[in-house]
TITOR-478759 format. One line per 8 residues: number of its first residue (from 0); their letters; for each residue x, y, z of N, C-alpha, C, CB. Coordinates in steps of 0.2 Angstrom, whole numbers, plus 5000, padded with zeros to 4 digits. Glycine has a CB too. Example, Ala and Ser with C-alpha at 12.3 -4.5 7.8 and 13.67 -1.06 7.14 Angstrom:
// residues 2
0> AS> 5066/4972/5039/5062/4978/5039/5066/4984/5039/5057/4978/5045; 5064/4989/5035/5068/4995/5036/5064/5000/5039/5070/4997/5029
END
This chain:
// residues 180
0> XXXXXXXX> 5190/5326/5379/5196/5324/5374/5194/5317/5371/5204/5325/5378; 5198/5317/5366/5199/5312/5359/5200/5305/5364/5207/5314/5353; 5205/5305/5367/5207/5299/5371/5201/5294/5375/5212/5301/5375; 5198/5298/5379/5193/5300/5383/5189/5295/5380/5191/5309/5382; 5186/5301/5375/5180/5299/5372/5181/5291/5368/5179/5306/5368; 5186/5289/5365/5187/5285/5361/5188/5278/5366/5192/5289/5358; 5192/5279/5373/5192/5273/5378/5183/5272/5380/5199/5277/5386; 5181/5277/5382/5172/5277/5385/5168/5274/5379/5168/5286/5387
8> XXXXXXXX> 5167/5277/5375/5162/5276/5367/5164/5271/5364/5163/5282/5361; 5171/5269/5362/5174/5261/5358/5177/5256/5361/5179/5262/5354; 5177/5258/5369/5181/5252/5371/5187/5251/5371/5178/5248/5368; 5193/5255/5368/5198/5254/5366/5202/5255/5373/5199/5257/5359; 5208/5252/5374/5213/5255/5379/5215/5258/5378/5217/5252/5382; 5217/5263/5383/5222/5268/5384/5229/5269/5377/5225/5267/5392; 5232/5262/5381/5238/5263/5373/5235/5261/5366/5244/5258/5374; 5229/5258/5366/5228/5260/5359/5225/5263/5357/5226/5257/5356
16> XXXXXXXX> 5221/5271/5360/5220/5275/5360/5226/5280/5355/5219/5274/5366; 5230/5280/5362/5237/5284/5362/5239/5280/5354/5244/5282/5370; 5242/5275/5354/5244/5274/5345/5240/5275/5341/5246/5267/5342; 5234/5275/5341/5230/5279/5335/5230/5286/5335/5225/5278/5335; 5229/5289/5339/5229/5297/5341/5237/5300/5339/5227/5297/5348; 5242/5295/5338/5249/5297/5337/5249/5301/5331/5253/5292/5336; 5245/5299/5325/5246/5302/5319/5239/5304/5317/5249/5299/5315; 5239/5310/5316/5231/5312/5315/5228/5309/5307/5230/5322/5314
24> XXXXXXXX> 5231/5306/5301/5227/5302/5299/5225/5295/5298/5228/5303/5296; 5230/5293/5306/5228/5286/5306/5221/5287/5311/5234/5281/5309; 5223/5294/5314/5215/5294/5320/5211/5296/5316/5214/5299/5327; 5210/5297/5311/5203/5299/5306/5202/5291/5303/5205/5307/5297; 5206/5290/5302/5206/5284/5297/5201/5279/5303/5215/5280/5294; 5203/5277/5310/5201/5275/5314/5194/5277/5315/5204/5276/5317; 5191/5283/5316/5184/5286/5317/5182/5282/5311/5183/5294/5316; 5182/5284/5304/5179/5283/5300/5178/5274/5300/5181/5287/5295
32> XXXXXXXX> 5182/5271/5302/5181/5262/5302/5177/5261/5310/5191/5256/5301; 5178/5264/5311/5174/5262/5319/5168/5264/5318/5178/5267/5327; 5164/5270/5314/5158/5271/5313/5155/5266/5308/5158/5278/5311; 5159/5264/5305/5157/5258/5300/5156/5252/5301/5160/5258/5295; 5159/5252/5307/5158/5244/5309/5154/5242/5315/5164/5240/5309; 5152/5235/5319/5148/5235/5323/5153/5235/5330/5144/5229/5321; 5160/5234/5327/5165/5234/5333/5171/5237/5333/5167/5227/5333; 5171/5243/5337/5175/5250/5334/5183/5245/5339/5172/5261/5339
40> XXXXXXXX> 5180/5243/5344/5187/5240/5348/5189/5235/5342/5186/5236/5357; 5186/5230/5339/5190/5226/5333/5193/5230/5327/5185/5220/5330; 5190/5237/5324/5194/5242/5321/5199/5244/5323/5192/5246/5321; 5201/5244/5329/5206/5246/5333/5212/5240/5331/5204/5246/5341; 5209/5234/5335/5214/5230/5334/5218/5228/5326/5211/5223/5338; 5212/5228/5320/5216/5226/5313/5220/5234/5312/5210/5224/5303; 5218/5239/5314/5222/5245/5312/5229/5243/5316/5217/5253/5314; 5229/5244/5321/5235/5243/5325/5241/5236/5322/5232/5241/5334
48> XXXXXXXX> 5236/5229/5322/5239/5224/5322/5241/5223/5314/5234/5219/5324; 5237/5223/5309/5237/5221/5304/5238/5226/5299/5232/5219/5304; 5235/5232/5300/5235/5235/5293/5243/5240/5294/5226/5240/5290; 5245/5242/5298/5250/5246/5302/5256/5244/5295/5251/5242/5310; 5255/5237/5295/5262/5232/5291/5262/5235/5284/5262/5222/5290; 5257/5238/5282/5256/5242/5275/5257/5247/5273/5251/5241/5273; 5256/5251/5281/5254/5258/5280/5260/5262/5279/5250/5260/5286; 5264/5263/5275/5270/5268/5276/5270/5275/5274/5276/5266/5274
56> XXXXXXXX> 5266/5277/5272/5265/5285/5271/5259/5288/5276/5264/5287/5262; 5257/5294/5273/5250/5295/5275/5244/5295/5273/5249/5300/5277; 5244/5291/5268/5241/5288/5264/5237/5280/5265/5246/5289/5261; 5233/5278/5271/5230/5273/5271/5230/5267/5266/5226/5275/5272; 5233/5260/5266/5234/5256/5262/5227/5252/5258/5238/5254/5265; 5221/5255/5262/5215/5252/5261/5209/5258/5263/5216/5244/5265; 5204/5257/5260/5198/5262/5263/5196/5261/5268/5192/5262/5259; 5194/5266/5271/5190/5264/5279/5183/5260/5277/5187/5272/5284
64> XXXXXXXX> 5179/5260/5274/5174/5257/5270/5177/5248/5269/5174/5263/5262; 5182/5247/5265/5184/5241/5264/5187/5238/5271/5188/5242/5258; 5190/5241/5273/5193/5237/5283/5186/5237/5284/5198/5243/5290; 5181/5241/5284/5175/5239/5290/5171/5234/5286/5170/5246/5293; 5171/5231/5278/5167/5225/5277/5173/5219/5278/5164/5226/5270; 5179/5219/5279/5181/5215/5281/5181/5214/5289/5185/5216/5278; 5180/5217/5292/5179/5214/5299/5170/5214/5299/5182/5220/5307; 5167/5218/5296/5158/5214/5298/5160/5207/5294/5149/5220/5293
72> XXXXXXXX> 5164/5206/5291/5164/5198/5286/5165/5192/5290/5170/5197/5280; 5171/5194/5298/5172/5190/5301/5168/5190/5306/5178/5189/5302; 5166/5195/5308/5161/5197/5313/5155/5193/5311/5160/5206/5313; 5152/5191/5306/5147/5188/5303/5148/5182/5302/5145/5190/5298; 5155/5178/5304/5159/5173/5300/5157/5169/5294/5161/5168/5305; 5157/5174/5290/5159/5172/5283/5165/5170/5279/5158/5176/5279; 5170/5171/5284/5177/5170/5284/5180/5170/5290/5181/5175/5281; 5186/5166/5291/5188/5165/5299/5192/5172/5299/5193/5157/5302
80> XXXXXXXX> 5197/5175/5303/5201/5176/5304/5207/5179/5301/5201/5172/5305; 5209/5171/5300/5216/5170/5298/5213/5173/5288/5220/5160/5299; 5209/5168/5288/5207/5169/5279/5206/5178/5278/5198/5165/5276; 5205/5181/5284/5204/5187/5282/5210/5191/5281/5199/5189/5286; 5214/5190/5286/5220/5191/5285/5225/5191/5279/5223/5189/5288; 5221/5184/5277/5224/5184/5270/5224/5186/5266/5224/5181/5268; 5216/5188/5265/5213/5192/5261/5216/5201/5261/5205/5192/5263; 5216/5203/5265/5218/5209/5268/5227/5209/5263/5218/5209/5278
88> XXXXXXXX> 5231/5206/5265/5237/5202/5262/5234/5207/5253/5236/5192/5263; 5231/5201/5251/5231/5200/5244/5227/5207/5241/5227/5191/5243; 5223/5210/5244/5219/5216/5242/5225/5222/5243/5212/5218/5247; 5230/5223/5248/5234/5227/5249/5241/5225/5243/5235/5228/5256; 5243/5220/5244/5247/5220/5238/5247/5219/5232/5250/5217/5238; 5242/5217/5231/5241/5214/5222/5237/5220/5223/5238/5205/5218; 5234/5223/5224/5228/5228/5225/5225/5225/5218/5231/5238/5224; 5220/5220/5224/5215/5215/5221/5208/5217/5223/5216/5208/5223
96> XXXXXXXX> 5203/5216/5222/5196/5218/5223/5193/5216/5229/5193/5217/5218; 5192/5219/5235/5191/5214/5240/5184/5211/5240/5193/5217/5247; 5178/5214/5235/5172/5209/5236/5175/5203/5230/5162/5214/5234; 5179/5203/5227/5181/5196/5224/5185/5191/5228/5184/5197/5219; 5190/5195/5230/5192/5190/5237/5187/5187/5241/5195/5193/5242; 5185/5190/5245/5177/5189/5249/5172/5183/5249/5172/5194/5248; 5171/5184/5242/5168/5180/5237/5170/5173/5236/5168/5182/5233; 5177/5173/5234/5181/5168/5231/5179/5162/5236/5190/5169/5231
104> XXXXXXXX> 5176/5155/5235/5173/5149/5235/5178/5148/5240/5173/5143/5229; 5185/5147/5238/5192/5141/5241/5190/5146/5248/5204/5141/5236; 5188/5154/5250/5191/5156/5254/5184/5156/5260/5196/5164/5252; 5180/5153/5258/5172/5155/5261/5173/5148/5267/5163/5154/5253; 5168/5149/5273/5170/5148/5280/5161/5140/5278/5169/5158/5287; 5167/5134/5281/5162/5128/5281/5159/5129/5285/5164/5123/5281; 5151/5129/5281/5146/5130/5287/5141/5122/5285/5140/5139/5287; 5141/5121/5281/5136/5115/5280/5135/5109/5283/5138/5113/5273
112> XXXXXXXX> 5130/5111/5287/5128/5105/5294/5133/5098/5292/5117/5102/5293; 5130/5094/5287/5132/5087/5285/5137/5086/5283/5128/5084/5281; 5141/5090/5279/5149/5093/5278/5154/5091/5285/5148/5102/5276; 5151/5096/5292/5153/5097/5297/5151/5092/5303/5151/5102/5297; 5146/5090/5300/5147/5083/5306/5151/5076/5303/5137/5080/5309; 5151/5074/5295/5155/5071/5292/5164/5074/5295/5153/5071/5285; 5167/5080/5295/5171/5081/5297/5171/5080/5305/5172/5086/5295; 5168/5079/5309/5168/5078/5315/5169/5072/5317/5164/5080/5317
120> XXXXXXXX> 5164/5069/5313/5164/5060/5314/5173/5057/5313/5160/5055/5305; 5174/5061/5307/5181/5058/5303/5187/5059/5308/5182/5061/5295; 5187/5067/5314/5192/5068/5318/5192/5063/5324/5192/5075/5319; 5184/5060/5326/5183/5056/5330/5187/5050/5330/5177/5055/5331; 5185/5048/5324/5187/5042/5321/5194/5040/5321/5186/5042/5317; 5197/5045/5317/5207/5044/5317/5209/5046/5325/5212/5053/5310; 5205/5049/5331/5209/5051/5337/5206/5046/5341/5208/5058/5339; 5205/5040/5343/5202/5036/5348/5205/5037/5354/5202/5030/5346
128> XXXXXXXX> 5210/5039/5354/5214/5039/5361/5210/5047/5363/5225/5039/5360; 5210/5052/5361/5207/5058/5362/5201/5058/5365/5208/5061/5357; 5197/5052/5360/5189/5051/5362/5190/5049/5368/5184/5046/5358; 5195/5045/5371/5192/5040/5377/5195/5045/5384/5197/5031/5378; 5199/5050/5380/5204/5054/5386/5196/5060/5388/5215/5060/5383; 5194/5062/5383/5188/5067/5384/5181/5062/5389/5184/5070/5374; 5180/5057/5386/5177/5053/5392/5176/5050/5397/5175/5050/5391; 5184/5051/5398/5186/5051/5405/5187/5056/5409/5190/5047/5406
136> XXXXXXXX> 5185/5063/5405/5185/5068/5412/5189/5073/5409/5189/5064/5419; 5194/5072/5403/5198/5075/5401/5195/5082/5394/5203/5070/5400; 5191/5085/5397/5188/5089/5394/5193/5096/5390/5183/5091/5398; 5198/5097/5391/5202/5101/5387/5205/5097/5381/5208/5103/5392; 5204/5091/5379/5206/5087/5374/5202/5088/5369/5206/5081/5376; 5195/5093/5369/5191/5095/5366/5196/5100/5360/5186/5099/5371; 5197/5105/5361/5202/5110/5359/5206/5106/5354/5206/5113/5364; 5210/5100/5355/5214/5096/5352/5210/5093/5347/5218/5091/5357
144> XXXXXXXX> 5204/5091/5345/5198/5090/5343/5197/5095/5338/5193/5090/5347; 5194/5101/5340/5193/5107/5336/5199/5107/5330/5194/5114/5341; 5206/5107/5334/5212/5110/5331/5211/5105/5324/5220/5108/5335; 5210/5097/5326/5214/5092/5320/5207/5094/5315/5216/5083/5323; 5200/5094/5316/5194/5098/5311/5198/5102/5307/5188/5103/5314; 5203/5108/5311/5202/5114/5306/5209/5112/5301/5202/5123/5310; 5214/5108/5304/5218/5107/5299/5216/5102/5294/5224/5106/5302; 5212/5096/5295/5207/5093/5289/5204/5097/5284/5202/5089/5291
152> XXXXXXXX> 5201/5104/5287/5197/5106/5282/5202/5113/5280/5188/5107/5286; 5208/5113/5282/5213/5119/5280/5211/5126/5282/5214/5119/5274; 5207/5126/5288/5205/5133/5292/5198/5134/5289/5211/5140/5288; 5193/5131/5286/5189/5133/5283/5183/5131/5288/5189/5131/5276; 5183/5127/5293/5178/5124/5296/5175/5131/5302/5181/5115/5300; 5170/5132/5302/5166/5137/5307/5170/5133/5312/5157/5136/5308; 5175/5134/5317/5179/5131/5323/5172/5132/5328/5188/5137/5327; 5167/5135/5330/5162/5136/5334/5156/5130/5333/5159/5144/5333
160> XXXXXXXX> 5154/5131/5328/5150/5126/5324/5154/5117/5325/5150/5128/5316; 5159/5116/5323/5163/5111/5323/5164/5109/5330/5169/5113/5320; 5164/5113/5336/5165/5109/5342/5159/5110/5345/5172/5112/5345; 5155/5113/5344/5148/5109/5344/5144/5103/5343/5145/5112/5341; 5146/5101/5337/5145/5095/5335/5149/5089/5337/5145/5095/5329; 5156/5091/5338/5162/5086/5341/5158/5083/5349/5171/5092/5344; 5155/5092/5353/5153/5089/5358/5147/5084/5358/5153/5093/5362; 5143/5087/5354/5136/5081/5353/5138/5077/5351/5131/5082/5349
168> XXXXXXXX> 5144/5073/5348/5144/5065/5346/5150/5064/5350/5146/5064/5336; 5152/5067/5355/5154/5063/5360/5152/5061/5367/5158/5065/5361; 5145/5065/5367/5140/5065/5372/5136/5059/5371/5136/5070/5371; 5132/5058/5364/5128/5053/5361/5132/5048/5358/5124/5055/5358; 5135/5047/5358/5138/5041/5352/5142/5039/5358/5143/5042/5343; 5141/5030/5355/5146/5026/5357/5154/5028/5357/5145/5021/5354; 5158/5027/5358/5164/5027/5354/5167/5025/5346/5167/5023/5357; 5169/5028/5343/5171/5028/5336/5174/5022/5338/5176/5033/5333
176> XXXX> 5175/5017/5331/5178/5012/5329/5186/5015/5329/5175/5008/5323; 5191/5011/5331/5198/5011/5329/5198/5011/5322/5202/5005/5332; 5204/5014/5322/5204/5016/5314/5209/5009/5311/5208/5024/5313; 5209/5004/5305/5212/4999/5304/5218/5000/5304/5210/4997/5299
END
């Protein structure tokens, strides 16, 4: 049975499989996207949570190959998930070219080590209380600091790498000076 195979082979939940199987076009679309990307579970998620809002008839709003490429761009961390959602909207509503949107420089993920290090230092300097809290053992404040870095970079920073740099700076360096 298709449902059991999807749950077993693709790792989707039964609810997701039922939602995908409900419409034959959607089921065929899912299988095409799942075959073209490394994470079929992500394909199901994107179809059910992001793509369905644009899917008004039997014709999908985006080719399976394009959705798979968008999912893979997120997987490779070329773009953030939030940026990928924006790209999806632009590609569908404005009939824009996916490659053009993916390669737009203002949408690319910030991974440059010196720039991320400067961003991390800027965040630590701007939030001395959070630094003190972290060093006092309240490690959950790291999420706040990463969030502040994401705000400062307008969502473009590689959050995982930024978190690693913040941890290193918090562990290695003396407390940053208080802002004037």
